[in-house]
Each structure stands twice: as C-alpha cells, then as structure tokens.
PDB file with one MODEL, atoms N, CA, C and O in Angstrom:
MODEL        1
ATOM      1  N   MET A   1      62.182 175.818  87.185  1.00  0.00           N
ATOM      2  CA  MET A   1      61.228 176.524  88.010  1.00  0.00           C
ATOM      3  C   MET A   1      61.660 176.388  89.461  1.00  0.00           C
ATOM      4  O   MET A   1      61.971 175.289  89.920  1.00  0.00           O
ATOM      5  N   TYR A   2      61.680 177.490  90.177  1.00  0.00           N
ATOM      6  CA  TYR A   2      62.017 177.505  91.597  1.00  0.00           C
ATOM      7  C   TYR A   2      60.778 177.884  92.395  1.00  0.00           C
ATOM      8  O   TYR A   2      60.001 178.741  91.976  1.00  0.00           O
ATOM      9  N   VAL A   3      60.598 177.252  93.534  1.00  0.00           N
ATOM     10  CA  VAL A   3      59.524 177.591  94.463  1.00  0.00           C
ATOM     11  C   VAL A   3      60.203 178.093  95.731  1.00  0.00           C
ATOM     12  O   VAL A   3      60.985 177.377  96.356  1.00  0.00           O
ATOM     13  N   TYR A   4      59.898 179.321  96.098  1.00  0.00           N
ATOM     14  CA  TYR A   4      60.523 179.943  97.257  1.00  0.00           C
ATOM     15  C   TYR A   4      59.521 180.149  98.375  1.00  0.00           C
ATOM     16  O   TYR A   4      58.357 180.468  98.130  1.00  0.00           O
ATOM     17  N   GLU A   5      59.978 179.967  99.601  1.00  0.00           N
ATOM     18  CA  GLU A   5      59.194 180.347 100.767  1.00  0.00           C
ATOM     19  C   GLU A   5      59.378 181.849 100.962  1.00  0.00           C
ATOM     20  O   GLU A   5      60.501 182.352 100.934  1.00  0.00           O
ATOM     21  N   LEU A   6      58.268 182.562 101.159  1.00  0.00           N
ATOM     22  CA  LEU A   6      58.331 183.992 101.415  1.00  0.00           C
ATOM     23  C   LEU A   6      58.336 184.253 102.915  1.00  0.00           C
ATOM     24  O   LEU A   6      57.736 183.511 103.692  1.00  0.00           O
ATOM     25  N   LYS A   7      59.015 185.305 103.299  1.00  0.00           N
ATOM     26  CA  LYS A   7      59.115 185.671 104.709  1.00  0.00           C
ATOM     27  C   LYS A   7      57.802 186.295 105.170  1.00  0.00           C
ATOM     28  O   LYS A   7      57.290 187.213 104.530  1.00  0.00           O
ATOM     29  N   LYS A   8      57.259 185.801 106.271  1.00  0.00           N
ATOM     30  CA  LYS A   8      56.019 186.353 106.799  1.00  0.00           C
ATOM     31  C   LYS A   8      56.234 187.805 107.193  1.00  0.00           C
ATOM     32  O   LYS A   8      57.208 188.139 107.868  1.00  0.00           O
ATOM     33  N   GLY A   9      55.318 188.664 106.767  1.00  0.00           N
ATOM     34  CA  GLY A   9      55.427 190.086 107.058  1.00  0.00           C
ATOM     35  C   GLY A   9      56.323 190.848 106.103  1.00  0.00           C
ATOM     36  O   GLY A   9      56.386 192.076 106.170  1.00  0.00           O
ATOM     37  N   ASP A  10      57.023 190.148 105.208  1.00  0.00           N
ATOM     38  CA  ASP A  10      57.920 190.784 104.232  1.00  0.00           C
ATOM     39  C   ASP A  10      57.902 189.944 102.950  1.00  0.00           C
ATOM     40  O   ASP A  10      58.847 189.197 102.694  1.00  0.00           O
ATOM     41  N   PRO A  11      56.831 190.058 102.135  1.00  0.00           N
ATOM     42  CA  PRO A  11      56.695 189.205 100.954  1.00  0.00           C
ATOM     43  C   PRO A  11      57.715 189.458  99.849  1.00  0.00           C
ATOM     44  O   PRO A  11      57.727 188.740  98.849  1.00  0.00           O
ATOM     45  N   ASP A  12      58.575 190.473 100.012  1.00  0.00           N
ATOM     46  CA  ASP A  12      59.637 190.706  99.037  1.00  0.00           C
ATOM     47  C   ASP A  12      60.935 190.018  99.437  1.00  0.00           C
ATOM     48  O   ASP A  12      61.952 190.182  98.764  1.00  0.00           O
ATOM     49  N   SER A  13      60.914 189.247 100.528  1.00  0.00           N
ATOM     50  CA  SER A  13      62.078 188.466 100.948  1.00  0.00           C
ATOM     51  C   SER A  13      61.762 186.982 100.794  1.00  0.00           C
ATOM     52  O   SER A  13      60.670 186.526 101.136  1.00  0.00           O
ATOM     53  N   TYR A  14      62.731 186.241 100.275  1.00  0.00           N
ATOM     54  CA  TYR A  14      62.545 184.809 100.054  1.00  0.00           C
ATOM     55  C   TYR A  14      63.694 184.041 100.689  1.00  0.00           C
ATOM     56  O   TYR A  14      64.812 184.539 100.820  1.00  0.00           O
ATOM     57  N   ARG A  15      63.379 182.808 101.078  1.00  0.00           N
ATOM     58  CA  ARG A  15      64.400 181.974 101.707  1.00  0.00           C
ATOM     59  C   ARG A  15      65.356 181.461 100.637  1.00  0.00           C
ATOM     60  O   ARG A  15      64.948 180.948  99.595  1.00  0.00           O
ATOM     61  N   TYR A  16      66.655 181.619 100.938  1.00  0.00           N
ATOM     62  CA  TYR A  16      67.702 181.057 100.086  1.00  0.00           C
ATOM     63  C   TYR A  16      68.765 180.486 100.998  1.00  0.00           C
ATOM     64  O   TYR A  16      69.339 181.201 101.819  1.00  0.00           O
ATOM     65  N   LYS A  17      69.022 179.218 100.859  1.00  0.00           N
ATOM     66  CA  LYS A  17      69.935 178.483 101.738  1.00  0.00           C
ATOM     67  C   LYS A  17      69.500 178.685 103.177  1.00  0.00           C
ATOM     68  O   LYS A  17      68.367 178.340 103.514  1.00  0.00           O
ATOM     69  N   SER A  18      70.346 179.230 104.040  1.00  0.00           N
ATOM     70  CA  SER A  18      69.999 179.326 105.460  1.00  0.00           C
ATOM     71  C   SER A  18      69.522 180.720 105.860  1.00  0.00           C
ATOM     72  O   SER A  18      69.399 181.010 107.050  1.00  0.00           O
ATOM     73  N   GLY A  19      69.252 181.591 104.875  1.00  0.00           N
ATOM     74  CA  GLY A  19      68.854 182.953 105.224  1.00  0.00           C
ATOM     75  C   GLY A  19      67.765 183.492 104.323  1.00  0.00           C
ATOM     76  O   GLY A  19      67.085 182.744 103.620  1.00  0.00           O
ATOM     77  N   TRP A  20      67.613 184.806 104.356  1.00  0.00           N
ATOM     78  CA  TRP A  20      66.609 185.504 103.553  1.00  0.00           C
ATOM     79  C   TRP A  20      67.288 186.475 102.609  1.00  0.00           C
ATOM     80  O   TRP A  20      68.272 187.122 102.966  1.00  0.00           O
ATOM     81  N   GLU A  21      66.752 186.570 101.398  1.00  0.00           N
ATOM     82  CA  GLU A  21      67.252 187.543 100.421  1.00  0.00           C
ATOM     83  C   GLU A  21      66.090 188.395  99.946  1.00  0.00           C
ATOM     84  O   GLU A  21      64.955 187.927  99.854  1.00  0.00           O
ATOM     85  N   LYS A  22      66.385 189.652  99.645  1.00  0.00           N
ATOM     86  CA  LYS A  22      65.377 190.556  99.087  1.00  0.00           C
ATOM     87  C   LYS A  22      65.306 190.353  97.580  1.00  0.00           C
ATOM     88  O   LYS A  22      66.326 190.182  96.912  1.00  0.00           O
ATOM     89  N   MET A  23      64.077 190.375  97.057  1.00  0.00           N
ATOM     90  CA  MET A  23      63.905 190.349  95.610  1.00  0.00           C
ATOM     91  C   MET A  23      64.291 191.716  95.049  1.00  0.00           C
ATOM     92  O   MET A  23      64.157 192.740  95.719  1.00  0.00           O
ATOM     93  N   LYS A  24      64.765 191.709  93.825  1.00  0.00           N
ATOM     94  CA  LYS A  24      65.023 192.963  93.127  1.00  0.00           C
ATOM     95  C   LYS A  24      63.686 193.429  92.564  1.00  0.00           C
ATOM     96  O   LYS A  24      62.986 192.655  91.911  1.00  0.00           O
ATOM     97  N   LEU A  25      63.331 194.677  92.807  1.00  0.00           N
ATOM     98  CA  LEU A  25      62.062 195.230  92.366  1.00  0.00           C
ATOM     99  C   LEU A  25      62.315 196.303  91.324  1.00  0.00           C
ATOM    100  O   LEU A  25      63.099 197.227  91.541  1.00  0.00           O
ATOM    101  N   ILE A  26      61.643 196.170  90.192  1.00  0.00           N
ATOM    102  CA  ILE A  26      61.749 197.161  89.121  1.00  0.00           C
ATOM    103  C   ILE A  26      60.344 197.659  88.810  1.00  0.00           C
ATOM    104  O   ILE A  26      59.435 196.863  88.574  1.00  0.00           O
ATOM    105  N   ARG A  27      60.170 198.976  88.810  1.00  0.00           N
ATOM    106  CA  ARG A  27      58.887 199.578  88.461  1.00  0.00           C
ATOM    107  C   ARG A  27      58.997 200.141  87.048  1.00  0.00           C
ATOM    108  O   ARG A  27      59.950 200.845  86.713  1.00  0.00           O
ATOM    109  N   GLU A  28      57.993 199.811  86.224  1.00  0.00           N
ATOM    110  CA  GLU A  28      57.977 200.294  84.844  1.00  0.00           C
ATOM    111  C   GLU A  28      56.570 200.727  84.468  1.00  0.00           C
ATOM    112  O   GLU A  28      55.591 200.316  85.091  1.00  0.00           O
ATOM    113  N   THR A  29      56.484 201.554  83.450  1.00  0.00           N
ATOM    114  CA  THR A  29      55.205 201.933  82.873  1.00  0.00           C
ATOM    115  C   THR A  29      55.119 201.296  81.499  1.00  0.00           C
ATOM    116  O   THR A  29      56.027 201.428  80.678  1.00  0.00           O
ATOM    117  N   ILE A  30      54.013 200.601  81.260  1.00  0.00           N
ATOM    118  CA  ILE A  30      53.816 199.924  79.981  1.00  0.00           C
ATOM    119  C   ILE A  30      52.726 200.666  79.215  1.00  0.00           C
ATOM    120  O   ILE A  30      51.616 200.842  79.717  1.00  0.00           O
ATOM    121  N   ASP A  31      53.049 201.098  77.998  1.00  0.00           N
ATOM    122  CA  ASP A  31      52.062 201.741  77.138  1.00  0.00           C
ATOM    123  C   ASP A  31      51.082 200.692  76.627  1.00  0.00           C
ATOM    124  O   ASP A  31      51.482 199.591  76.248  1.00  0.00           O
ATOM    125  N   VAL A  32      49.799 201.038  76.618  1.00  0.00           N
ATOM    126  CA  VAL A  32      48.746 200.126  76.160  1.00  0.00           C
ATOM    127  C   VAL A  32      48.057 200.768  74.968  1.00  0.00           C
ATOM    128  O   VAL A  32      47.497 201.859  75.077  1.00  0.00           O
ATOM    129  N   LYS A  33      48.100 200.094  73.843  1.00  0.00           N
ATOM    130  CA  LYS A  33      47.477 200.624  72.634  1.00  0.00           C
ATOM    131  C   LYS A  33      45.977 200.784  72.864  1.00  0.00           C
ATOM    132  O   LYS A  33      45.295 199.837  73.255  1.00  0.00           O
ATOM    133  N   GLY A  34      45.476 201.981  72.621  1.00  0.00           N
ATOM    134  CA  GLY A  34      44.049 202.246  72.773  1.00  0.00           C
ATOM    135  C   GLY A  34      43.588 202.381  74.215  1.00  0.00           C
ATOM    136  O   GLY A  34      42.386 202.430  74.478  1.00  0.00           O
ATOM    137  N   GLY A  35      44.520 202.443  75.146  1.00  0.00           N
ATOM    138  CA  GLY A  35      44.145 202.548  76.558  1.00  0.00           C
ATOM    139  C   GLY A  35      45.176 203.329  77.342  1.00  0.00           C
ATOM    140  O   GLY A  35      46.169 203.819  76.804  1.00  0.00           O
ATOM    141  N   ALA A  36      44.912 203.428  78.614  1.00  0.00           N
ATOM    142  CA  ALA A  36      45.830 204.153  79.495  1.00  0.00           C
ATOM    143  C   ALA A  36      47.054 203.295  79.798  1.00  0.00           C
ATOM    144  O   ALA A  36      46.970 202.068  79.862  1.00  0.00           O
ATOM    145  N   ALA A  37      48.176 203.951  79.981  1.00  0.00           N
ATOM    146  CA  ALA A  37      49.406 203.243  80.350  1.00  0.00           C
ATOM    147  C   ALA A  37      49.207 202.591  81.717  1.00  0.00           C
ATOM    148  O   ALA A  37      48.432 203.078  82.540  1.00  0.00           O
ATOM    149  N   ARG A  38      49.918 201.478  81.951  1.00  0.00           N
ATOM    150  CA  ARG A  38      49.822 200.753  83.227  1.00  0.00           C
ATOM    151  C   ARG A  38      51.164 200.757  83.923  1.00  0.00           C
ATOM    152  O   ARG A  38      52.203 200.523  83.307  1.00  0.00           O
ATOM    153  N   ASP A  39      51.127 201.027  85.221  1.00  0.00           N
ATOM    154  CA  ASP A  39      52.323 200.909  86.049  1.00  0.00           C
ATOM    155  C   ASP A  39      52.388 199.479  86.566  1.00  0.00           C
ATOM    156  O   ASP A  39      51.390 198.951  87.056  1.00  0.00           O
ATOM    157  N   VAL A  40      53.556 198.847  86.461  1.00  0.00           N
ATOM    158  CA  VAL A  40      53.733 197.470  86.913  1.00  0.00           C
ATOM    159  C   VAL A  40      54.970 197.366  87.794  1.00  0.00           C
ATOM    160  O   VAL A  40      55.901 198.164  87.683  1.00  0.00           O
ATOM    161  N   GLU A  41      54.962 196.369  88.667  1.00  0.00           N
ATOM    162  CA  GLU A  41      56.128 196.054  89.491  1.00  0.00           C
ATOM    163  C   GLU A  41      56.609 194.661  89.101  1.00  0.00           C
ATOM    164  O   GLU A  41      55.850 193.693  89.153  1.00  0.00           O
ATOM    165  N   LEU A  42      57.860 194.571  88.715  1.00  0.00           N
ATOM    166  CA  LEU A  42      58.462 193.305  88.324  1.00  0.00           C
ATOM    167  C   LEU A  42      59.432 192.887  89.423  1.00  0.00           C
ATOM    168  O   LEU A  42      60.217 193.702  89.908  1.00  0.00           O
ATOM    169  N   ARG A  43      59.376 191.614  89.812  1.00  0.00           N
ATOM    170  CA  ARG A  43      60.244 191.106  90.883  1.00  0.00           C
ATOM    171  C   ARG A  43      61.159 190.027  90.327  1.00  0.00           C
ATOM    172  O   ARG A  43      60.768 189.227  89.477  1.00  0.00           O
ATOM    173  N   PHE A  44      62.398 190.027  90.836  1.00  0.00           N
ATOM    174  CA  PHE A  44      63.395 189.074  90.381  1.00  0.00           C
ATOM    175  C   PHE A  44      64.116 188.467  91.581  1.00  0.00           C
ATOM    176  O   PHE A  44      64.438 189.169  92.540  1.00  0.00           O
ATOM    177  N   THR A  45      64.368 187.164  91.524  1.00  0.00           N
ATOM    178  CA  THR A  45      65.199 186.488  92.505  1.00  0.00           C
ATOM    179  C   THR A  45      66.581 186.309  91.887  1.00  0.00           C
ATOM    180  O   THR A  45      66.805 186.701  90.742  1.00  0.00           O
ATOM    181  N   ARG A  46      67.482 185.733  92.620  1.00  0.00           N
ATOM    182  CA  ARG A  46      68.827 185.476  92.096  1.00  0.00           C
ATOM    183  C   ARG A  46      68.792 184.529  90.892  1.00  0.00           C
ATOM    184  O   ARG A  46      69.739 184.490  90.108  1.00  0.00           O
ATOM    185  N   HIS A  47      67.700 183.765  90.745  1.00  0.00           N
ATOM    186  CA  HIS A  47      67.600 182.794  89.656  1.00  0.00           C
ATOM    187  C   HIS A  47      66.789 183.281  88.467  1.00  0.00           C
ATOM    188  O   HIS A  47      66.825 182.661  87.404  1.00  0.00           O
ATOM    189  N   GLY A  48      66.050 184.392  88.627  1.00  0.00           N
ATOM    190  CA  GLY A  48      65.269 184.888  87.508  1.00  0.00           C
ATOM    191  C   GLY A  48      63.975 185.539  87.941  1.00  0.00           C
ATOM    192  O   GLY A  48      63.751 185.772  89.129  1.00  0.00           O
ATOM    193  N   PRO A  49      63.108 185.837  86.958  1.00  0.00           N
ATOM    194  CA  PRO A  49      61.887 186.590  87.241  1.00  0.00           C
ATOM    195  C   PRO A  49      60.853 185.763  88.005  1.00  0.00           C
ATOM    196  O   PRO A  49      60.726 184.552  87.824  1.00  0.00           O
ATOM    197  N   VAL A  50      60.117 186.474  88.870  1.00  0.00           N
ATOM    198  CA  VAL A  50      59.011 185.848  89.590  1.00  0.00           C
ATOM    199  C   VAL A  50      57.817 185.812  88.644  1.00  0.00           C
ATOM    200  O   VAL A  50      57.375 186.846  88.144  1.00  0.00           O
ATOM    201  N   MET A  51      57.306 184.621  88.407  1.00  0.00           N
ATOM    202  CA  MET A  51      56.191 184.427  87.487  1.00  0.00           C
ATOM    203  C   MET A  51      54.844 184.510  88.195  1.00  0.00           C
ATOM    204  O   MET A  51      53.856 184.955  87.611  1.00  0.00           O
ATOM    205  N   ALA A  52      54.807 184.077  89.460  1.00  0.00           N
ATOM    206  CA  ALA A  52      53.552 184.071  90.219  1.00  0.00           C
ATOM    207  C   ALA A  52      53.863 184.052  91.709  1.00  0.00           C
ATOM    208  O   ALA A  52      54.930 183.616  92.139  1.00  0.00           O
ATOM    209  N   VAL A  53      52.895 184.539  92.482  1.00  0.00           N
ATOM    210  CA  VAL A  53      52.982 184.498  93.941  1.00  0.00           C
ATOM    211  C   VAL A  53      51.682 183.907  94.465  1.00  0.00           C
ATOM    212  O   VAL A  53      50.596 184.299  94.036  1.00  0.00           O
ATOM    213  N   ASP A  54      51.793 182.971  95.386  1.00  0.00           N
ATOM    214  CA  ASP A  54      50.640 182.398  96.073  1.00  0.00           C
ATOM    215  C   ASP A  54      50.698 182.893  97.515  1.00  0.00           C
ATOM    216  O   ASP A  54      51.372 182.304  98.360  1.00  0.00           O
ATOM    217  N   ALA A  55      49.980 183.987  97.783  1.00  0.00           N
ATOM    218  CA  ALA A  55      50.021 184.611  99.112  1.00  0.00           C
ATOM    219  C   ALA A  55      49.442 183.683 100.175  1.00  0.00           C
ATOM    220  O   ALA A  55      49.880 183.720 101.324  1.00  0.00           O
ATOM    221  N   ALA A  56      48.470 182.856  99.816  1.00  0.00           N
ATOM    222  CA  ALA A  56      47.840 181.962 100.790  1.00  0.00           C
ATOM    223  C   ALA A  56      48.829 180.950 101.357  1.00  0.00           C
ATOM    224  O   ALA A  56      48.748 180.586 102.530  1.00  0.00           O
ATOM    225  N   SER A  57      49.759 180.498 100.526  1.00  0.00           N
ATOM    226  CA  SER A  57      50.737 179.504 100.988  1.00  0.00           C
ATOM    227  C   SER A  57      52.126 180.112 101.218  1.00  0.00           C
ATOM    228  O   SER A  57      53.079 179.398 101.529  1.00  0.00           O
ATOM    229  N   ASN A  58      52.231 181.443 101.062  1.00  0.00           N
ATOM    230  CA  ASN A  58      53.519 182.132 101.260  1.00  0.00           C
ATOM    231  C   ASN A  58      54.603 181.589 100.336  1.00  0.00           C
ATOM    232  O   ASN A  58      55.713 181.296 100.781  1.00  0.00           O
ATOM    233  N   ARG A  59      54.284 181.456  99.056  1.00  0.00           N
ATOM    234  CA  ARG A  59      55.220 180.920  98.074  1.00  0.00           C
ATOM    235  C   ARG A  59      55.318 181.836  96.854  1.00  0.00           C
ATOM    236  O   ARG A  59      54.337 182.461  96.450  1.00  0.00           O
ATOM    237  N   ALA A  60      56.504 181.901  96.284  1.00  0.00           N
ATOM    238  CA  ALA A  60      56.736 182.604  95.023  1.00  0.00           C
ATOM    239  C   ALA A  60      57.345 181.605  94.048  1.00  0.00           C
ATOM    240  O   ALA A  60      58.095 180.712  94.443  1.00  0.00           O
ATOM    241  N   PHE A  61      57.016 181.765  92.783  1.00  0.00           N
ATOM    242  CA  PHE A  61      57.495 180.861  91.737  1.00  0.00           C
ATOM    243  C   PHE A  61      58.313 181.663  90.743  1.00  0.00           C
ATOM    244  O   PHE A  61      57.821 182.627  90.157  1.00  0.00           O
ATOM    245  N   ALA A  62      59.557 181.267  90.556  1.00  0.00           N
ATOM    246  CA  ALA A  62      60.466 181.982  89.665  1.00  0.00           C
ATOM    247  C   ALA A  62      61.019 181.037  88.611  1.00  0.00           C
ATOM    248  O   ALA A  62      61.187 179.842  88.856  1.00  0.00           O
ATOM    249  N   MET A  63      61.295 181.580  87.448  1.00  0.00           N
ATOM    250  CA  MET A  63      61.842 180.814  86.331  1.00  0.00           C
ATOM    251  C   MET A  63      63.335 181.093  86.251  1.00  0.00           C
ATOM    252  O   MET A  63      63.758 182.245  86.158  1.00  0.00           O
ATOM    253  N   ARG A  64      64.121 180.037  86.287  1.00  0.00           N
ATOM    254  CA  ARG A  64      65.566 180.216  86.185  1.00  0.00           C
ATOM    255  C   ARG A  64      65.932 180.628  84.778  1.00  0.00           C
ATOM    256  O   ARG A  64      65.420 180.089  83.797  1.00  0.00           O
ATOM    257  N   THR A  65      66.832 181.597  84.699  1.00  0.00           N
ATOM    258  CA  THR A  65      67.272 182.108  83.398  1.00  0.00           C
ATOM    259  C   THR A  65      68.802 182.151  83.372  1.00  0.00           C
ATOM    260  O   THR A  65      69.466 182.035  84.402  1.00  0.00           O
ATOM    261  N   VAL A  66      69.330 182.320  82.177  1.00  0.00           N
ATOM    262  CA  VAL A  66      70.785 182.436  82.040  1.00  0.00           C
ATOM    263  C   VAL A  66      71.174 183.877  81.732  1.00  0.00           C
ATOM    264  O   VAL A  66      72.361 184.199  81.715  1.00  0.00           O
ATOM    265  N   TRP A  67      70.213 184.735  81.491  1.00  0.00           N
ATOM    266  CA  TRP A  67      70.502 186.144  81.212  1.00  0.00           C
ATOM    267  C   TRP A  67      70.295 186.960  82.475  1.00  0.00           C
ATOM    268  O   TRP A  67      69.564 186.567  83.384  1.00  0.00           O
ATOM    269  N   LYS A  68      70.947 188.087  82.503  1.00  0.00           N
ATOM    270  CA  LYS A  68      70.777 189.019  83.635  1.00  0.00           C
ATOM    271  C   LYS A  68      70.710 190.414  83.140  1.00  0.00           C
ATOM    272  O   LYS A  68      70.569 191.344  83.935  1.00  0.00           O
TER     273      LYS A  68
ENDMDL
END
C-alpha cells in the first residue's frame, strides 16, 4: 500500500521522489443489472490503482501491483 501526497489545486498529481506525477485517468461505463449504467473514473499511479482518496488530508492510497 502506498500513501501519496496530492498536489494542492491539482488532485490528479501526486508526489513521487522530488517532483509531481500525473495519475493515469481512465473513464469507463459499467453496466448495472436491473439499473442504469454508471460512468466511473479510475485513477492509477506508477505503482497501481488508487483505492481511496482522503481530500481532507490531501492523500491518495494506492495498491502496488505487478500487472500493468
């Protein structure tokens, strides 16, 4: 699990080493059985998918993966 500091004013950028990197953003539509389809935004860091964001503390939590 990685905890990243998010850039103030740009929550899609996270601190990595001595700089900032942009998260990869993927937009998808998910079909929902018995309901309307939902549009979702998925974010990824260099280490894996973002599982949660805590906007109050300017932090994102990502799970390291071996697949890409």
